C-alpha positions in Angstrom: -0.5 0.2 0.0 1.5 3.1 -0.9 2.6 5.6 1.5 3.6 2.6 4.2 7.2 0.9 4.8 7.8 -2.0 2.9 10.2 -3.5 5.3 9.5 -3.5 9.0 12.0 -4.5 10.7 10.8 -4.0 13.8 8.5 -7.2 13.0 12.3 -9.2 14.6 11.7 -6.9 17.8 8.3 -7.7 19.1 8.7 -9.8 22.3 11.5 -11.6 23.6 10.8 -14.8 22.7 11.3 -13.5 19.0 14.3 -11.2 19.7 15.9 -14.4 21.3 15.3 -16.4 18.2 16.6 -13.9 16.2 19.8 -12.7 18.0 23.1 -12.5 16.3 25.4 -12.3 19.0 25.6 -14.8 22.1 27.2 -14.8 25.3 27.3 -18.1 27.3 29.0 -18.8 30.7 32.0 -20.9 29.0 33.0 -18.2 26.9 34.3 -16.3 30.3 37.6 -16.7 32.2 38.1 -14.8 35.7 40.8 -13.8 36.0 42.0 -14.1 39.9 45.1 -12.6 42.3 46.8 -14.4 45.1 49.0 -12.8 47.3 51.8 -14.9 49.6 51.2 -14.7 53.4 47.9 -13.8 52.8 45.3 -15.6 55.4 42.4 -13.4 54.4 40.9 -12.0 50.9 42.0 -8.4 50.6 39.8 -6.1 48.7 40.9 -4.0 46.1 40.1 -0.4 46.5 39.5 0.3 43.0 38.1 -2.7 42.0 35.1 -3.0 44.3 33.8 -6.8 44.7 37.3 -7.8 43.3 39.9 -9.6 45.9 43.5 -10.2 46.7 42.8 -13.9 47.6 44.7 -16.3 49.7 45.4 -19.7 48.8 42.0 -20.7 50.9 39.8 -18.5 49.3 41.6 -18.8 46.3 40.2 -22.4 46.2 36.8 -21.4 47.3 36.4 -19.1 45.0 37.8 -21.0 42.2 35.3 -24.2 43.1 32.3 -21.2 43.0 33.4 -20.5 39.2 33.4 -23.8 38.4 29.8 -24.5 39.8 28.9 -21.6 37.6 30.0 -22.6 34.6 33.2 -20.3 33.4 35.4 -22.0 31.1 38.6 -20.9 32.8 40.5 -18.8 35.4 43.7 -16.9 35.0 45.9 -16.5 37.8 48.2 -13.1 39.0 50.5 -13.8 41.8 51.7 -11.2 44.4 54.9 -12.5 45.8 56.2 -10.8 49.2 59.7 -10.5 48.3 60.8 -9.3 44.4 64.1 -8.5 43.1 65.7 -6.7 39.8 65.3 -11.0 37.9 61.8 -11.5 38.8 63.1 -15.0 40.5 59.9 -15.9 41.9 58.4 -16.1 39.2 60.0 -19.7 37.8 60.2 -20.9 42.0 58.3 -23.9 42.6 57.6 -22.4 45.6 56.8 -19.0 44.4 53.0 -18.3 45.4 52.0 -18.3 41.6 53.2 -22.0 41.1 52.0 -22.8 44.2 48.2 -21.6 43.9 48.4 -23.3 40.6 49.3 -26.4 42.2 47.0 -26.2 44.1 43.9 -24.9 41.5 44.8 -27.9 39.1 44.3 -30.4 41.7 40.7 -28.4 42.8 39.1 -27.5 39.5 41.3 -28.8 36.7 38.8 -31.3 35.8 36.1 -28.6 35.7 37.3 -25.7 33.5 41.2 -24.4 32.4 43.6 -23.3 35.0 45.3 -20.4 33.2 48.7 -18.3 34.5 50.0 -14.8 33.5 53.1 -15.2 32.6 54.8 -11.9 32.9 57.7 -10.5 35.2 56.0 -7.8 36.4 54.4 -8.8 39.2 57.6 -10.2 40.8 60.8 -7.4 39.9 61.6 -4.8 42.0 61.3 -2.3 39.4 58.1 -3.5 37.9 58.4 -4.4 34.1 57.5 -6.7 32.4 61.0 -8.3 31.8 64.3 -7.6 33.1 66.6 -4.7 32.6 69.8 -3.7 30.9 72.3 -1.6 32.1 70.6 1.7 30.9 67.5 1.1 32.5 65.7 -0.4 29.5 64.2 -3.7 29.0 65.9 -6.2 27.9 64.4 -8.3 25.1 66.3 -11.2 24.5 67.2 -11.3 28.6 63.6 -11.3 29.0 63.2 -14.4 26.5 65.5 -16.5 28.7 63.2 -15.9 32.2 60.0 -16.4 30.1 61.0 -19.7 29.2 62.1 -20.9 32.7 58.7 -19.2 33.7 56.6 -21.1 31.3 58.2 -24.7 32.4 57.7 -24.1 35.7 54.4 -23.5 35.4 53.6 -26.0 32.8 54.7 -28.4 35.4 52.8 -26.6 38.9 49.9 -27.7 36.2 49.0 -24.8 34.6 46.8 -25.8 31.2 47.5 -22.3 29.6 49.7 -19.6 29.6 49.1 -16.1 29.1 52.3 -14.2 27.6 51.5 -10.8 28.2 55.0 -9.6 28.3 55.1 -8.2 24.8 58.0 -9.2 24.6 59.6 -9.4 20.6 59.4 -13.2 20.3 58.3 -14.5 23.1 56.0 -17.2 21.6 58.2 -18.7 19.9 60.9 -19.1 22.6 58.3 -19.9 25.3 57.0 -22.9 22.4 60.4 -24.0 22.5 61.3 -24.3 25.9 57.5 -26.1 26.5 58.2 -28.8 24.0 61.7 -29.7 24.8 60.5 -30.4 28.2 57.9 -32.2 26.8 55.0 -29.8 27.2 53.4 -30.1 24.1 50.2 -29.9 25.1 50.4 -26.9 27.3 48.5 -23.9 25.2 49.8 -20.8 24.4 48.1 -17.5 24.6 49.2 -14.8 23.1 48.8 -10.9 24.2 49.1 -10.1 20.5 47.5 -6.7 20.8 48.8 -5.1 24.1 48.6 -1.8 24.0 49.9 0.6 26.5 46.5 2.1 28.0 45.4 4.3 30.7 42.9 1.4 31.6 45.2 -0.9 33.6 45.2 2.1 36.4 43.2 -0.5 38.7 45.5 -3.7 38.1 48.5 -2.0 39.4 46.9 -1.7 43.1 45.8 -5.4 42.6 49.3 -6.8 42.2 51.0 -4.3 43.7 53.2 -3.1 40.7 55.9 -1.4 41.7 56.7 0.0 38.0 57.5 4.0 37.7 57.2 5.6 34.5 55.3 3.4 31.8 55.6 0.4 29.5 55.1 2.4 25.9 58.4 0.7 24.8 57.2 -2.6 24.2 53.2 -1.8 24.9 51.3 -0.9 21.3 50.8 2.7 21.1 46.9 3.3 21.4 46.4 5.1 18.5 48.4 2.3 16.3 45.3 -0.5 14.4 47.8 -1.7 12.2 50.3 -2.4 14.2 48.1 -4.7 16.6 46.9 -6.9 13.7 50.9 -7.0 12.4 51.7 -8.1 16.2 48.4 -11.0 16.5 50.2 -12.1 12.6 53.2 -12.9 14.2 52.4 -14.6 17.1 50.1 -17.0 15.3 53.3 -17.1 12.7 55.3 -18.5 15.8 53.0 -20.9 17.1 50.7 -19.0 19.4 47.0 -21.2 20.0 45.1 -18.4 20.8 45.9 -14.3 20.5 44.4 -11.7 22.8 43.3 -7.9 22.2 43.4 -6.0 25.5 42.0 -3.8 26.8 39.1 -5.0 25.1 36.3 -2.0 24.6 38.9 0.8 23.7 39.7 -1.2 20.8 37.0 -3.0 19.7 38.0 -2.2 15.8 41.6 -3.7 16.4 39.6 -7.0 18.0 37.2 -7.0 14.7 40.3 -6.6 12.2 42.7 -9.2 14.3 39.6 -11.8 14.5 39.0 -11.2 10.6 42.9 -11.7 9.8 43.6 -14.7 11.6 42.1 -18.5 11.6 43.0 -19.1 15.8 40.9 -18.6 18.2 40.7 -14.8 19.4 40.3 -13.5 23.1 39.7 -9.7 24.8 40.6 -8.7 28.2 38.0 -6.5 29.7 40.6 -4.8 32.1 40.5 -3.3 35.4 39.6 0.3 34.0 36.9 -1.3 32.2 35.4 -3.0 35.4 36.5 0.2 37.8 34.4 2.6 35.5 30.7 0.5 35.1 31.3 0.1 39.1 31.7 3.5 39.5 28.6 4.6 37.3 26.4 1.9 38.7 27.1 2.8 42.6 26.5 6.6 41.7 23.1 5.6 40.3 24.1 6.9 36.7 23.0 3.1 34.8 21.7 -0.3 35.3 24.8 -2.4 36.6 23.4 -5.5 35.5 22.5 -4.2 32.4 25.5 -1.9 31.5 28.1 -5.6 32.3 25.8 -8.1 30.0 25.6 -5.4 27.3 29.6 -4.6 27.9 30.2 -8.2 27.3 28.0 -8.8 24.0 29.6 -5.5 22.2 33.1 -7.5 22.9 31.7 -11.2 21.8 30.0 -9.0 18.8 33.4 -7.6 17.8 34.8 -11.2 17.7 36.2 -12.4 20.8 35.6 -16.0 21.5 36.4 -15.3 25.0 36.3 -12.8 27.6 38.4 -12.1 30.5 36.0 -10.5 33.3 36.1 -9.8 36.6 32.7 -10.3 36.5 32.9 -13.7 34.7 31.2 -15.8 38.0 28.1 -13.2 38.3 27.7 -12.5 34.3 27.5 -16.3 34.5 24.9 -17.1 36.8 23.0 -14.3 35.4 23.2 -16.3 32.2 22.3 -19.5 33.7 19.6 -18.2 35.2 17.6 -17.0 32.0 
């Protein structure tokens, strides 16, 4: 009939059942990974001020939280260790008795059959200068000397029971170096997650509190410039060529364009990390009554999936998983 629209897209939005039926992007519990912090010597979980609801765990509370994550149906947990003692080489990172490796073993035994126990492979939590590698005499990060430390860390983490190593240090050649070290020691099945497009972002601020970072200055000489889209894609392609099983874009929401391009460029799974600053902003806005907290959390996670992430690391992983399973 003349004067009426031929196409009525509102027909596809008329009710919840119809919207569910035609929804293009799905979000499920198993597509979420929970980052967790465990602090050496901690007897009780300690709240992180800039990340409401997130804590530095003791070993006991870490086990309990991991069990809760498994029961909620999340796909995995990513562990970060906070040691009591740090040094220039990050010696605690590959010490079998170091907090991260001890915690990994505990969770591998507790929940290793229910979800994927993953570990952050980086020196920043373990060094007294807070950088992701060892320093040269001029104070710059020594790329190749750092690779030797990463090789040792990788073997230690695999021995402790980690099924997936998150290579977050942004050293050139890190994936190839770690893969060679693992294969030499017989850990052929240990997965490598290359933090391929990890940007030098302002959104990491609360994380620095979470790991009690000792960093002064910044990491702009090894993390990607936030202005560079093509460079992020190039990093991902290099990691795949070096043997990464999965690649990461980090942060997520400020780099959804990069995430989409990486997804289109590679044929391995692509993950994204909804980082501490993203978490803190939504929590702060919700606490002030400015946004609907639950709706904003689920919308943010769905947007990351829509941009191309197969899996999202999020501090809301367990809470969101419970919401999704109760739908």
